[in-house]
The first five atom37 places (N, CA, C, CB, O) and aatype in JSON, in Angstrom:
{
  "aatype": [12, 11, 9, 9, 19, 1, 17, 10, 10, 10, 0, 0, 0, 10, 10, 10, 19, 0, 5, 19, 18, 14, 7, 19, 0, 19, 0, 15, 13, 16, 15, 0, 10, 7, 0, 0, 13, 19, 9, 7, 10, 10, 2, 16, 10, 19, 1, 14, 10, 10, 19, 10, 10, 16, 10, 14, 19, 16, 10, 10, 16, 10, 7, 10, 13, 10, 13, 19, 9, 2, 0, 10, 12, 13, 17, 0, 0, 0, 15, 19, 10, 2, 7, 13, 0, 19, 0, 7, 13, 7, 0, 0, 10, 19, 7, 15, 10, 10, 18, 15, 10, 4, 15, 12, 19, 9, 3, 0, 0, 16, 6, 1, 10, 18, 11, 1, 0],
  "atom_mask": [
    [1, 1, 1, 1, 1],
    [1, 1, 1, 1, 1],
    [1, 1, 1, 1, 1],
    [1, 1, 1, 1, 1],
    [1, 1, 1, 1, 1],
    [1, 1, 1, 1, 1],
    [1, 1, 1, 1, 1],
    [1, 1, 1, 1, 1],
    [1, 1, 1, 1, 1],
    [1, 1, 1, 1, 1],
    [1, 1, 1, 1, 1],
    [1, 1, 1, 1, 1],
    [1, 1, 1, 1, 1],
    [1, 1, 1, 1, 1],
    [1, 1, 1, 1, 1],
    [1, 1, 1, 1, 1],
    [1, 1, 1, 1, 1],
    [1, 1, 1, 1, 1],
    [1, 1, 1, 1, 1],
    [1, 1, 1, 1, 1],
    [1, 1, 1, 1, 1],
    [1, 1, 1, 1, 1],
    [1, 1, 1, 0, 1],
    [1, 1, 1, 1, 1],
    [1, 1, 1, 1, 1],
    [1, 1, 1, 1, 1],
    [1, 1, 1, 1, 1],
    [1, 1, 1, 1, 1],
    [1, 1, 1, 1, 1],
    [1, 1, 1, 1, 1],
    [1, 1, 1, 1, 1],
    [1, 1, 1, 1, 1],
    [1, 1, 1, 1, 1],
    [1, 1, 1, 0, 1],
    [1, 1, 1, 1, 1],
    [1, 1, 1, 1, 1],
    [1, 1, 1, 1, 1],
    [1, 1, 1, 1, 1],
    [1, 1, 1, 1, 1],
    [1, 1, 1, 0, 1],
    [1, 1, 1, 1, 1],
    [1, 1, 1, 1, 1],
    [1, 1, 1, 1, 1],
    [1, 1, 1, 1, 1],
    [1, 1, 1, 1, 1],
    [1, 1, 1, 1, 1],
    [1, 1, 1, 1, 1],
    [1, 1, 1, 1, 1],
    [1, 1, 1, 1, 1],
    [1, 1, 1, 1, 1],
    [1, 1, 1, 1, 1],
    [1, 1, 1, 1, 1],
    [1, 1, 1, 1, 1],
    [1, 1, 1, 1, 1],
    [1, 1, 1, 1, 1],
    [1, 1, 1, 1, 1],
    [1, 1, 1, 1, 1],
    [1, 1, 1, 1, 1],
    [1, 1, 1, 1, 1],
    [1, 1, 1, 1, 1],
    [1, 1, 1, 1, 1],
    [1, 1, 1, 1, 1],
    [1, 1, 1, 0, 1],
    [1, 1, 1, 1, 1],
    [1, 1, 1, 1, 1],
    [1, 1, 1, 1, 1],
    [1, 1, 1, 1, 1],
    [1, 1, 1, 1, 1],
    [1, 1, 1, 1, 1],
    [1, 1, 1, 1, 1],
    [1, 1, 1, 1, 1],
    [1, 1, 1, 1, 1],
    [1, 1, 1, 1, 1],
    [1, 1, 1, 1, 1],
    [1, 1, 1, 1, 1],
    [1, 1, 1, 1, 1],
    [1, 1, 1, 1, 1],
    [1, 1, 1, 1, 1],
    [1, 1, 1, 1, 1],
    [1, 1, 1, 1, 1],
    [1, 1, 1, 1, 1],
    [1, 1, 1, 1, 1],
    [1, 1, 1, 0, 1],
    [1, 1, 1, 1, 1],
    [1, 1, 1, 1, 1],
    [1, 1, 1, 1, 1],
    [1, 1, 1, 1, 1],
    [1, 1, 1, 0, 1],
    [1, 1, 1, 1, 1],
    [1, 1, 1, 0, 1],
    [1, 1, 1, 1, 1],
    [1, 1, 1, 1, 1],
    [1, 1, 1, 1, 1],
    [1, 1, 1, 1, 1],
    [1, 1, 1, 0, 1],
    [1, 1, 1, 1, 1],
    [1, 1, 1, 1, 1],
    [1, 1, 1, 1, 1],
    [1, 1, 1, 1, 1],
    [1, 1, 1, 1, 1],
    [1, 1, 1, 1, 1],
    [1, 1, 1, 1, 1],
    [1, 1, 1, 1, 1],
    [1, 1, 1, 1, 1],
    [1, 1, 1, 1, 1],
    [1, 1, 1, 1, 1],
    [1, 1, 1, 1, 1],
    [1, 1, 1, 1, 1],
    [1, 1, 1, 1, 1],
    [1, 1, 1, 1, 1],
    [1, 1, 1, 1, 1],
    [1, 1, 1, 1, 1],
    [1, 1, 1, 1, 1],
    [1, 1, 1, 1, 1],
    [1, 1, 1, 1, 1],
    [1, 1, 1, 1, 1],
    [1, 1, 1, 1, 1]
  ],
  "atom_positions": [
    [[0.11, 129.28, -58.11], [0.48, 128.04, -57.44], [0.76, 128.3, -55.96], [1.7, 127.41, -58.11], [0.42, 127.49, -55.1]],
    [[1.39, 129.44, -55.68], [1.75, 129.76, -54.3], [0.49, 129.89, -53.43], [2.56, 131.07, -54.25], [0.49, 129.46, -52.28]],
    [[-0.57, 130.48, -53.98], [-1.8, 130.67, -53.22], [-2.45, 129.33, -52.9], [-2.79, 131.56, -54.0], [-2.97, 129.14, -51.79]],
    [[-2.44, 128.42, -53.84], [-3.04, 127.1, -53.62], [-2.27, 126.32, -52.58], [-3.11, 126.31, -54.94], [-2.86, 125.68, -51.71]],
    [[-0.94, 126.36, -52.67], [-0.11, 125.66, -51.68], [-0.35, 126.24, -50.29], [1.4, 125.75, -52.05], [-0.48, 125.51, -49.31]],
    [[-0.4, 127.56, -50.2], [-0.64, 128.22, -48.92], [-2.01, 127.85, -48.36], [-0.52, 129.75, -49.06], [-2.15, 127.6, -47.17]],
    [[-3.02, 127.81, -49.23], [-4.37, 127.44, -48.81], [-4.41, 126.01, -48.27], [-5.35, 127.59, -49.98], [-5.02, 125.76, -47.23]],
    [[-3.77, 125.08, -48.97], [-3.72, 123.68, -48.52], [-2.99, 123.56, -47.18], [-3.04, 122.8, -49.57], [-3.42, 122.82, -46.3]],
    [[-1.89, 124.3, -47.03], [-1.14, 124.25, -45.78], [-1.93, 124.88, -44.62], [0.2, 124.97, -45.94], [-1.86, 124.4, -43.49]],
    [[-2.67, 125.94, -44.9], [-3.49, 126.55, -43.85], [-4.64, 125.63, -43.44], [-4.05, 127.91, -44.33], [-5.02, 125.6, -42.27]],
    [[-5.18, 124.88, -44.38], [-6.21, 123.9, -44.04], [-5.61, 122.79, -43.17], [-6.83, 123.29, -45.32], [-6.23, 122.35, -42.21]],
    [[-4.4, 122.36, -43.5], [-3.72, 121.37, -42.67], [-3.41, 121.93, -41.28], [-2.42, 120.9, -43.35], [-3.49, 121.21, -40.29]],
    [[-3.07, 123.21, -41.22], [-2.82, 123.86, -39.93], [-4.09, 123.9, -39.09], [-2.28, 125.28, -40.14], [-4.04, 123.74, -37.87]],
    [[-5.22, 124.11, -39.74], [-6.48, 124.12, -39.01], [-6.79, 122.73, -38.45], [-7.62, 124.59, -39.93], [-7.32, 122.61, -37.34]],
    [[-6.48, 121.7, -39.21], [-6.63, 120.34, -38.69], [-5.69, 120.09, -37.51], [-6.36, 119.31, -39.81], [-6.06, 119.41, -36.55]],
    [[-4.49, 120.64, -37.59], [-3.53, 120.52, -36.49], [-4.05, 121.21, -35.24], [-2.17, 121.1, -36.89], [-3.95, 120.67, -34.13]],
    [[-4.6, 122.4, -35.4], [-5.17, 123.12, -34.26], [-6.3, 122.31, -33.64], [-5.68, 124.52, -34.7], [-6.42, 122.24, -32.42]],
    [[-7.12, 121.69, -34.46], [-8.22, 120.87, -33.96], [-7.71, 119.64, -33.21], [-9.13, 120.44, -35.11], [-8.35, 119.18, -32.26]],
    [[-6.58, 119.11, -33.63], [-6.0, 117.95, -32.94], [-5.35, 118.35, -31.62], [-4.97, 117.27, -33.84], [-5.43, 117.61, -30.64]],
    [[-4.72, 119.51, -31.6], [-3.98, 119.95, -30.42], [-4.91, 120.52, -29.35], [-2.94, 121.0, -30.81], [-4.73, 120.25, -28.17]],
    [[-5.9, 121.28, -29.76], [-6.78, 121.96, -28.81], [-8.2, 121.4, -28.92], [-6.78, 123.49, -29.06], [-8.8, 121.45, -29.99]],
    [[-8.76, 120.88, -27.84], [-10.08, 120.24, -27.91], [-11.26, 121.21, -28.09], [-10.31, 119.45, -26.67], [-12.37, 120.75, -28.37]],
    [[-11.06, 122.51, -27.94], [-12.15, 123.45, -28.11], [-12.48, 123.74, -29.55], [0.0, 0.0, 0.0], [-13.5, 124.38, -29.84]],
    [[-11.63, 123.28, -30.47], [-11.83, 123.49, -31.91], [-12.05, 122.13, -32.55], [-10.61, 124.25, -32.57], [-11.29, 121.2, -32.29]],
    [[-13.07, 122.01, -33.39], [-13.37, 120.75, -34.06], [-13.53, 120.98, -35.56], [-14.66, 120.11, -33.47], [-14.22, 121.9, -36.0]],
    [[-12.87, 120.13, -36.34], [-12.98, 120.16, -37.8], [-13.37, 118.76, -38.25], [-11.63, 120.63, -38.48], [-12.72, 117.79, -37.88]],
    [[-14.43, 118.66, -39.04], [-14.98, 117.36, -39.42], [-14.09, 116.62, -40.43], [-16.36, 117.54, -40.0], [-13.89, 115.42, -40.3]],
    [[-13.56, 117.33, -41.43], [-12.78, 116.67, -42.47], [-11.83, 117.68, -43.11], [-13.7, 116.04, -43.54], [-11.86, 118.87, -42.79]],
    [[-10.99, 117.17, -44.01], [-10.07, 118.08, -44.7], [-10.84, 119.04, -45.61], [-9.05, 117.28, -45.52], [-10.43, 120.18, -45.79]],
    [[-11.94, 118.57, -46.17], [-12.78, 119.45, -47.0], [-13.35, 120.59, -46.16], [-13.92, 118.64, -47.66], [-13.4, 121.74, -46.61]],
    [[-13.79, 120.27, -44.95], [-14.27, 121.31, -44.05], [-13.15, 122.27, -43.68], [-14.88, 120.69, -42.79], [-13.38, 123.47, -43.55]],
    [[-11.95, 121.73, -43.51], [-10.8, 122.58, -43.19], [-10.47, 123.51, -44.35], [-9.58, 121.72, -42.82], [-10.1, 124.66, -44.14]],
    [[-10.59, 123.01, -45.58], [-10.36, 123.86, -46.75], [-11.37, 125.01, -46.79], [-10.45, 123.03, -48.04], [-11.0, 126.16, -47.04]],
    [[-12.62, 124.69, -46.55], [-13.66, 125.73, -46.53], [-13.44, 126.72, -45.4], [0.0, 0.0, 0.0], [-13.61, 127.92, -45.58]],
    [[-13.06, 126.21, -44.24], [-12.83, 127.09, -43.1], [-11.63, 128.0, -43.33], [-12.63, 126.27, -41.82], [-11.67, 129.18, -43.0]],
    [[-10.56, 127.45, -43.91], [-9.39, 128.28, -44.21], [-9.75, 129.37, -45.22], [-8.24, 127.41, -44.76], [-9.26, 130.49, -45.12]],
    [[-10.59, 129.03, -46.18], [-11.03, 130.02, -47.17], [-11.86, 131.12, -46.52], [-11.84, 129.34, -48.27], [-11.65, 132.31, -46.77]],
    [[-12.82, 130.72, -45.67], [-13.7, 131.71, -45.02], [-12.91, 132.58, -44.04], [-14.86, 130.99, -44.28], [-13.13, 133.79, -43.98]],
    [[-11.99, 131.99, -43.29], [-11.15, 132.77, -42.38], [-10.33, 133.78, -43.17], [-10.22, 131.84, -41.54], [-10.22, 134.94, -42.78]],
    [[-9.75, 133.34, -44.27], [-8.99, 134.25, -45.11], [-9.84, 135.36, -45.69], [0.0, 0.0, 0.0], [-9.41, 136.51, -45.77]],
    [[-11.04, 135.02, -46.09], [-11.98, 136.01, -46.64], [-12.39, 137.03, -45.57], [-13.23, 135.32, -47.21], [-12.41, 138.23, -45.84]],
    [[-12.7, 136.55, -44.38], [-13.07, 137.45, -43.29], [-11.89, 138.35, -42.9], [-13.55, 136.66, -42.08], [-12.07, 139.54, -42.64]],
    [[-10.71, 137.76, -42.85], [-9.52, 138.56, -42.5], [-9.2, 139.6, -43.56], [-8.32, 137.65, -42.29], [-8.64, 140.65, -43.24]],
    [[-9.55, 139.33, -44.8], [-9.29, 140.28, -45.87], [-10.34, 141.38, -45.94], [-9.22, 139.56, -47.2], [-10.0, 142.55, -46.17]],
    [[-11.6, 141.03, -45.75], [-12.69, 141.98, -45.95], [-13.18, 142.67, -44.68], [-13.82, 141.29, -46.59], [-13.4, 143.88, -44.68]],
    [[-13.35, 141.92, -43.6], [-14.0, 142.45, -42.4], [-12.98, 142.95, -41.37], [-14.88, 141.38, -41.77], [-13.21, 143.98, -40.73]],
    [[-11.88, 142.24, -41.22], [-10.91, 142.58, -40.17], [-10.37, 144.01, -40.28], [-9.76, 141.61, -40.23], [-10.28, 144.69, -39.26]],
    [[-10.0, 144.5, -41.48], [-9.51, 145.88, -41.53], [-10.53, 146.91, -41.05], [-9.1, 146.22, -42.95], [-10.17, 147.9, -40.41]],
    [[-11.79, 146.68, -41.35], [-12.84, 147.58, -40.89], [-12.96, 147.54, -39.36], [-14.17, 147.21, -41.54], [-13.11, 148.58, -38.72]],
    [[-12.91, 146.33, -38.79], [-12.98, 146.22, -37.33], [-11.77, 146.85, -36.65], [-13.09, 144.76, -36.93], [-11.91, 147.48, -35.6]],
    [[-10.61, 146.68, -37.25], [-9.4, 147.29, -36.68], [-9.53, 148.81, -36.7], [-8.13, 146.85, -37.47], [-9.17, 149.48, -35.73]],
    [[-10.04, 149.34, -37.77], [-10.21, 150.8, -37.87], [-11.25, 151.32, -36.87], [-10.63, 151.18, -39.3], [-11.04, 152.34, -36.23]],
    [[-12.36, 150.61, -36.75], [-13.42, 151.04, -35.84], [-13.02, 150.93, -34.37], [-14.67, 150.24, -36.09], [-13.49, 151.71, -33.54]],
    [[-12.17, 149.98, -34.05], [-11.77, 149.77, -32.66], [-10.38, 150.31, -32.36], [-11.82, 148.29, -32.32], [-9.74, 149.9, -31.39]],
    [[-9.91, 151.22, -33.18], [-8.57, 151.78, -33.0], [-8.36, 152.41, -31.63], [-8.3, 152.8, -34.08], [-7.31, 152.19, -31.03]],
    [[-9.3, 153.19, -31.09], [-9.06, 153.75, -29.75], [-8.87, 152.67, -28.67], [-10.23, 154.65, -29.36], [-8.0, 152.78, -27.8]],
    [[-9.7, 151.63, -28.73], [-9.58, 150.53, -27.75], [-8.26, 149.8, -27.95], [-10.77, 149.54, -27.88], [-7.6, 149.42, -26.98]],
    [[-7.88, 149.61, -29.19], [-6.62, 148.93, -29.49], [-5.44, 149.73, -28.96], [-6.47, 148.71, -31.0], [-4.49, 149.16, -28.43]],
    [[-5.49, 151.04, -29.1], [-4.41, 151.88, -28.58], [-4.38, 151.86, -27.06], [-4.56, 153.32, -29.08], [-3.3, 151.82, -26.46]],
    [[-5.55, 151.89, -26.43], [-5.6, 151.85, -24.97], [-5.07, 150.54, -24.4], [-7.02, 152.07, -24.5], [-4.46, 150.53, -23.32]],
    [[-5.29, 149.46, -25.11], [-4.83, 148.15, -24.64], [-3.46, 147.79, -25.2], [-5.84, 147.07, -25.02], [-3.0, 146.65, -25.07]],
    [[-2.81, 148.75, -25.83], [-1.48, 148.55, -26.42], [-1.45, 147.41, -27.43], [-0.47, 148.28, -25.32], [-0.48, 146.66, -27.51]],
    [[-2.53, 147.29, -28.19], [-2.59, 146.31, -29.27], [-3.16, 144.96, -28.88], [0.0, 0.0, 0.0], [-3.38, 144.11, -29.74]],
    [[-3.42, 144.75, -27.6], [-3.93, 143.45, -27.17], [-5.36, 143.18, -27.66], [-3.89, 143.36, -25.66], [-5.78, 142.03, -27.74]],
    [[-6.09, 144.24, -27.98], [-7.46, 144.05, -28.48], [-7.46, 143.38, -29.85], [-8.19, 145.4, -28.55], [-8.48, 142.84, -30.27]],
    [[-6.33, 143.4, -30.56], [-6.24, 142.71, -31.85], [-6.43, 141.2, -31.68], [-4.89, 143.0, -32.52], [-6.9, 140.53, -32.6]],
    [[-6.05, 140.67, -30.51], [-6.3, 139.25, -30.24], [-7.8, 138.98, -30.19], [-5.63, 138.83, -28.91], [-8.25, 137.93, -30.64]],
    [[-8.55, 139.9, -29.64], [-10.0, 139.76, -29.58], [-10.59, 139.79, -30.98], [-10.63, 140.88, -28.7], [-11.5, 139.02, -31.3]],
    [[-10.09, 140.67, -31.82], [-10.57, 140.75, -33.2], [-10.26, 139.46, -33.95], [-9.94, 141.96, -33.94], [-11.11, 138.95, -34.69]],
    [[-9.05, 138.92, -33.76], [-8.71, 137.64, -34.4], [-9.63, 136.53, -33.92], [-7.25, 137.27, -34.11], [-10.06, 135.7, -34.72]],
    [[-9.92, 136.51, -32.63], [-10.82, 135.48, -32.09], [-12.22, 135.64, -32.66], [-10.86, 135.55, -30.56], [-12.9, 134.65, -32.94]],
    [[-12.67, 136.88, -32.84], [-13.99, 137.11, -33.42], [-14.06, 136.62, -34.87], [-14.35, 138.59, -33.36], [-15.07, 136.07, -35.29]],
    [[-13.0, 136.82, -35.63], [-12.96, 136.34, -37.01], [-13.0, 134.8, -37.05], [-11.69, 136.86, -37.74], [-13.68, 134.2, -37.88]],
    [[-12.26, 134.19, -36.15], [-12.21, 132.72, -36.04], [-13.59, 132.19, -35.65], [-11.15, 132.27, -35.01], [-14.07, 131.21, -36.22]],
    [[-14.21, 132.84, -34.68], [-15.52, 132.43, -34.2], [-16.6, 132.66, -35.27], [-15.88, 133.18, -32.92], [-17.51, 131.84, -35.41]],
    [[-16.49, 133.75, -36.0], [-17.45, 134.03, -37.07], [-17.36, 132.98, -38.17], [-17.22, 135.43, -37.66], [-18.39, 132.55, -38.71]],
    [[-16.16, 132.56, -38.51], [-16.0, 131.52, -39.53], [-16.63, 130.21, -39.05], [-14.5, 131.31, -39.86], [-17.24, 129.49, -39.83]],
    [[-16.47, 129.91, -37.77], [-17.06, 128.68, -37.24], [-18.58, 128.74, -37.21], [-16.54, 128.41, -35.83], [-19.25, 127.72, -37.37]],
    [[-19.13, 129.93, -37.02], [-20.59, 130.04, -36.98], [-21.21, 129.96, -38.37], [-21.0, 131.34, -36.32], [-22.39, 129.64, -38.5]],
    [[-20.43, 130.25, -39.4], [-20.94, 130.22, -40.78], [-20.89, 128.8, -41.36], [-20.15, 131.18, -41.66], [-21.74, 128.43, -42.15]],
    [[-19.89, 128.03, -40.97], [-19.65, 126.73, -41.58], [-20.21, 125.58, -40.75], [-18.16, 126.52, -41.8], [-20.35, 125.69, -39.53]],
    [[-20.52, 124.48, -41.42], [-21.06, 123.31, -40.73], [-19.98, 122.39, -40.16], [-21.94, 122.52, -41.68], [-20.13, 121.93, -39.03]],
    [[-18.93, 122.12, -40.89], [-17.92, 121.16, -40.45], [-16.84, 121.74, -39.57], [0.0, 0.0, 0.0], [-15.85, 121.06, -39.28]],
    [[-16.99, 122.97, -39.14], [-16.0, 123.66, -38.33], [-16.71, 124.25, -37.12], [-15.26, 124.78, -39.15], [-17.64, 125.04, -37.27]],
    [[-16.27, 123.86, -35.91], [-16.96, 124.3, -34.7], [-15.96, 124.77, -33.66], [-17.82, 123.17, -34.12], [-14.86, 124.22, -33.54]],
    [[-16.36, 125.79, -32.92], [-15.56, 126.33, -31.82], [-16.45, 126.34, -30.59], [-15.0, 127.78, -32.16], [-17.6, 126.76, -30.66]],
    [[-15.92, 125.88, -29.45], [-16.71, 125.7, -28.24], [-17.19, 127.0, -27.63], [-15.92, 124.94, -27.23], [-18.25, 127.02, -27.01]],
    [[-16.47, 128.08, -27.77], [-16.87, 129.35, -27.19], [-15.82, 130.4, -27.51], [0.0, 0.0, 0.0], [-14.91, 130.17, -28.31]],
    [[-15.96, 131.58, -26.88], [-15.02, 132.65, -27.18], [-13.61, 132.32, -26.71], [-15.49, 133.94, -26.55], [-12.64, 132.64, -27.4]],
    [[-13.49, 131.7, -25.55], [-12.16, 131.3, -25.06], [-11.49, 130.32, -26.0], [0.0, 0.0, 0.0], [-10.29, 130.42, -26.26]],
    [[-12.25, 129.38, -26.5], [-11.71, 128.42, -27.46], [-11.35, 129.12, -28.77], [-12.72, 127.3, -27.73], [-10.36, 128.76, -29.41]],
    [[-12.15, 130.11, -29.16], [-11.83, 130.86, -30.37], [-10.55, 131.66, -30.18], [-12.99, 131.81, -30.73], [-9.76, 131.77, -31.12]],
    [[-10.33, 132.2, -28.99], [-9.11, 132.96, -28.72], [-7.88, 132.07, -28.79], [-9.2, 133.62, -27.35], [-6.91, 132.41, -29.45]],
    [[-7.93, 130.94, -28.12], [-6.78, 130.01, -28.14], [-6.59, 129.44, -29.54], [-6.99, 128.86, -27.12], [-5.47, 129.35, -30.03]],
    [[-7.69, 129.05, -30.19], [-7.6, 128.5, -31.55], [-7.05, 129.5, -32.53], [0.0, 0.0, 0.0], [-6.25, 129.14, -33.4]],
    [[-7.46, 130.76, -32.42], [-6.94, 131.78, -33.34], [-5.47, 132.06, -33.08], [-7.75, 133.08, -33.21], [-4.72, 132.34, -34.02]],
    [[-5.04, 132.0, -31.84], [-3.61, 132.18, -31.54], [-2.78, 131.05, -32.14], [-3.38, 132.24, -30.01], [-1.74, 131.29, -32.76]],
    [[-3.24, 129.82, -31.96], [-2.52, 128.68, -32.54], [-2.51, 128.74, -34.07], [-3.14, 127.35, -32.07], [-1.5, 128.48, -34.71]],
    [[-3.66, 129.08, -34.63], [-3.77, 129.18, -36.09], [-2.88, 130.31, -36.63], [-5.23, 129.42, -36.5], [-2.28, 130.17, -37.7]],
    [[-2.8, 131.41, -35.91], [-1.94, 132.53, -36.32], [-0.47, 132.14, -36.28], [-2.19, 133.74, -35.44], [0.3, 132.52, -37.17]],
    [[-0.08, 131.4, -35.26], [1.31, 130.93, -35.18], [1.64, 130.01, -36.36], [1.56, 130.19, -33.85], [2.7, 130.14, -36.99]],
    [[0.73, 129.09, -36.65], [0.92, 128.21, -37.81], [0.98, 129.01, -39.1], [-0.2, 127.16, -37.88], [1.79, 128.72, -39.98]],
    [[0.13, 130.0, -39.2], [0.09, 130.83, -40.4], [1.4, 131.6, -40.6], [-1.07, 131.81, -40.32], [1.88, 131.73, -41.73]],
    [[1.98, 132.09, -39.51], [3.26, 132.79, -39.63], [4.36, 131.86, -40.12], [3.66, 133.41, -38.29], [5.17, 132.25, -40.96]],
    [[4.38, 130.64, -39.61], [5.38, 129.66, -40.06], [5.16, 129.31, -41.52], [5.31, 128.39, -39.19], [6.12, 129.21, -42.29]],
    [[3.9, 129.11, -41.91], [3.58, 128.78, -43.3], [3.96, 129.92, -44.23], [2.09, 128.45, -43.45], [4.52, 129.68, -45.3]],
    [[3.66, 131.15, -43.84], [4.02, 132.31, -44.66], [5.53, 132.41, -44.86], [3.5, 133.61, -44.03], [6.0, 132.65, -45.97]],
    [[6.28, 132.22, -43.79], [7.75, 132.29, -43.88], [8.29, 131.18, -44.77], [8.38, 132.2, -42.48], [9.19, 131.4, -45.58]],
    [[7.73, 129.98, -44.63], [8.2, 128.85, -45.44], [7.86, 129.02, -46.91], [7.59, 127.55, -44.92], [8.69, 128.75, -47.77]],
    [[6.65, 129.47, -47.21], [6.27, 129.63, -48.62], [7.04, 130.79, -49.26], [4.76, 129.86, -48.75], [7.39, 130.72, -50.44]],
    [[7.29, 131.84, -48.5], [8.09, 132.94, -49.06], [9.5, 132.48, -49.4], [8.16, 134.11, -48.07], [10.04, 132.84, -50.45]],
    [[10.08, 131.69, -48.52], [11.42, 131.16, -48.79], [11.42, 130.2, -49.96], [11.97, 130.45, -47.55], [12.32, 130.23, -50.81]],
    [[10.41, 129.34, -50.01], [10.34, 128.34, -51.07], [10.15, 128.99, -52.43], [9.2, 127.37, -50.8], [10.82, 128.61, -53.4]],
    [[9.24, 129.95, -52.52], [8.95, 130.56, -53.81], [9.89, 131.71, -54.15], [7.54, 131.06, -53.83], [9.88, 132.21, -55.28]],
    [[10.69, 132.13, -53.2], [11.7, 133.15, -53.49], [12.82, 132.56, -54.33], [12.27, 133.75, -52.2], [13.37, 133.23, -55.2]],
    [[13.15, 131.32, -54.06], [14.21, 130.62, -54.8], [13.8, 130.31, -56.23], [14.58, 129.32, -54.08], [14.62, 130.36, -57.15]],
    [[12.53, 130.01, -56.41], [12.07, 129.56, -57.73], [11.93, 130.7, -58.71], [10.75, 128.85, -57.61], [11.55, 130.48, -59.86]]
  ]
}
């Protein structure tokens, strides 16, 4: 149940990012659900490999290159899906930052909610 609630909230967060920032566009809640799923899948499967491969650059930039990796994951999800669009790399960077902030709030809230139960 926790995973489904988190998925629905992340889809809503993606809609919020699309409303707040004009460089990100989401066609519908169904598209947001698909985009949240694909972003989660990319972050689970591809992101660790990219972090490992770019470790020297990440160390040289004191971790700031991780923002670039997050933007690439966000942009890759937009390129795979039809109802989810990102205007460019800059929009992907800002959109991924906003989405990450929402995700941190959602994670903290769901952990608190399901910790009590």
